[in-house]
N, C-alpha and C positions, 0 to 999 in steps of 0.2 A: 428440540428447536435451537436449543442451547448450543448444542454441536455445530449446527448450520450457520447459527451469527459465528462462531469461533472461527471456523473453516477459512469464511472468507476473508479474513484479514489478510491472508499471505496471498491473497492470488494475485497480486499484482506484482510480487517481490519473487514467484517461484521462476525455476529454469526457464519455463518455457511460459513466462508472462508476458501479456498485453496490457500495459498499464491505461493506454488510450482505450481495450476494449471495442478495437475499432469491427472487431467480428462477431460481438456478442450482442444478442437484441438488448433493445432498450429497455426492459425490464428484467436486473438481473435476479438470479437467487442468489439471496443473504445467507450463504454459509456454505458456498462451493469450495472445495480445497483443490488444486492439480492432484488428481488422481483419486479421488472420491466423487467427481463429474463426470459421466460419459457424455454430459449434455455441453461442456465446454468444447468448444472446436479446436481445431489443431491446428497451429500456425507455424508454417515453415519460415524461422527467422533468419535474414543474409547474414551470412559469415561477416564480422568484421574486420578489415584488414588494414594495414598501417595508411594505406590510400585512400580508406573509406571510412574514415573514424565518426564516432556518433556528435551529434553537434545539437549542445544546446540553443543553439541561435535556431534550430529549425522548429522548435517548440512554440505554440501561438503564445500570446503575452497576457492574452485573459482568458477567463475561464469559457469552455465551448462544450456542447454537446459531446457526451463519450465517445460516441461512435463516430465522429469527423476528426478527433485527435491522432496525430501521426502513431506510429510504431516505436514501442522500443525494443532498443539490442539487447540480448539477453544479459543480465546484470550479473555482476562479479564481486568477488569480496570486498568490502568495503575500507576495510585497512588490516592489514596482517595482525593479529595477535587483538582485533575487536571483537571480543565476545559477549555472551547474555552477562556474564557479570561486572563488565566497563560501564552500561550503562540499565538495560532491561531489568535486571534485578531489582535494583533502584526503585524504577518507574513501578514493577508488577508489587513491589511491598508498600509503596504509597497509595495502590489504588486498591490493596486487598486483592490482589491477581496470585493465582498460585500457579504458576508456570511450570507445564511439565517437560520431561525429561526429550532432549531431541530423540526422533527415531525414525526412520527409512518410510517411505511409501513409495506406491509407483505413480507416477506423473502421466499427463501423455505424449505421444512421442517414443511410448518405450524406457521412459526415462526414470530412472531411481532419483526422489529426492529426500534429503534429510529434512525435517521442520519441529518446531517446537511450537505449542502452543499453550493458552490459556486464558479465563474468564471469569467475569463474576455478575452476578445477576443482581436485581433488586430496582427496588423502582418499578414493583410488578413483573413486568416481563422485560423491560428495559436493558437491554445486554451493554458491557464493556468489554473490551476483546485486547490480548496482546497475541503477535505470533509471529512469528519469523521462519526465513530457509537460512541455515547455515550450511556451509561443508561438513564432510565427517569428521576432519579435527577441532572443526567449532567455531571457526572463525564465522561472521554472519556476513553473507551477501544481502541480505534484505530484512526488513521487518515492518509491520503494520501496526495500526491501531487502533480499530473498530471502535464507533458509539454510537448508539442511535440519537439522532437528532434533538428529540426531546428527552434525553435524560438529564437529570440534574447535575450541573458542572461538567458538561460536557465538553465545552468549549475549553475549561482548565486542564481536562483530560487530553486534548490536542496539543493546548500549549506547553504542555510539561512533557509530551513525546515530544514534541518540536525539537526540546533541548537534548539532543541526542548525544552529546559527548564523543563523537567522531574526533579524533584527530584532524585540528585546523576549522572545525566546524563551528562557525559565527552565529552563537544562540541568540542574540540580538537581532543578528539581522533575520536570522529563521523568524523568530515571533514574530516579527513585525511582516514578514513575507507572509505567515498564516494570518495575520488578521487581514489582511487586504484578499489571499485567498479566498477564507471562508465569507468573505463580504460577496466579494465578484459569484462565488458559486450558488450560496444562497438567492441571490438575486436572480440568476439564470436557473437556479432548479424551479422557485417560485412562480418563473413565468412559462418553462416550458414543460417540466413536469416529465422529466426524463432525466436519465442519468447525466452527472455533469462532472468533468475534471479542471482543475486548476491550471492557471498558470504555474511552473515548474522553479521550484527554486535549486540551485546549484553551488555547491562547495566544494571546489578541488575534484575530488574523484565519487563523488556520492551525490545525491539529487534526491529532491523530494516531491510527491504529486500529494493534492485532497482531491478525492472524490466524495461526490452525494449521490446518495439514489436510493431507490426505493421499491417493495416491492409494488405497486399501487401508483397510478399516476397521483393519488390524492396524499398518498402515504406521506410522513414529515420525512422518512427515508433515513439514514445511516450517514456519518460521515467516516471515510477510511481516508487516516494522513500514514503514506506509503513512502519509507526510507528505502533509496537500493543503492551499489556499488556499481560501478565499471558504466555500460553503456546508457547514455542519455539519447534523446531523440535522434532516429537516423535521419541521414541525407536524403532527401529524395529528389 
């Protein structure tokens, strides 16, 4: 179960990621990492060109069911030289998470994807995880923080995760966005009892999204805060 919880944390930042999960079922498997999940549908993402850049303006301004969210383009390196030691090592240390070494896995679409992950249990079976996708050289393409919604200090963990240390990332504005996003996601989740994705936070060449989902409609579910570089919502 622990591994299943950990690996889903990076599902939104892998090279074949679909943050809106527009082609997934409303009940996700909380622990599916690209390459470990044959049930994850393969998507063909449109190639980005200079005349068709991704646009944050295409993303909804309020929380909505995940299957209704726009697709995202393939993420890119957040910033040259932005690596695990820049931020995630400190985050992991503060929350007693042991980040594993990056390793190569097979991902859907016959792609090889590097990733790293770490998790800590406690409060029964409630989980808290950090995971990400780097390049072979170690520059981070994206990372996610996953925590059970009813785990103690879940909100504090997400807030700490939102202070990414990314160059030109506005921590204060990101935390304010997270507060609003969490409130909206919680309200929608309590009404619809299905996976919900938030409005988008954008800071230059990186963006963040908050998702809440659960294995059953009556589950308190998990939060997943995902940060990635490059592609934002695709033009439609």
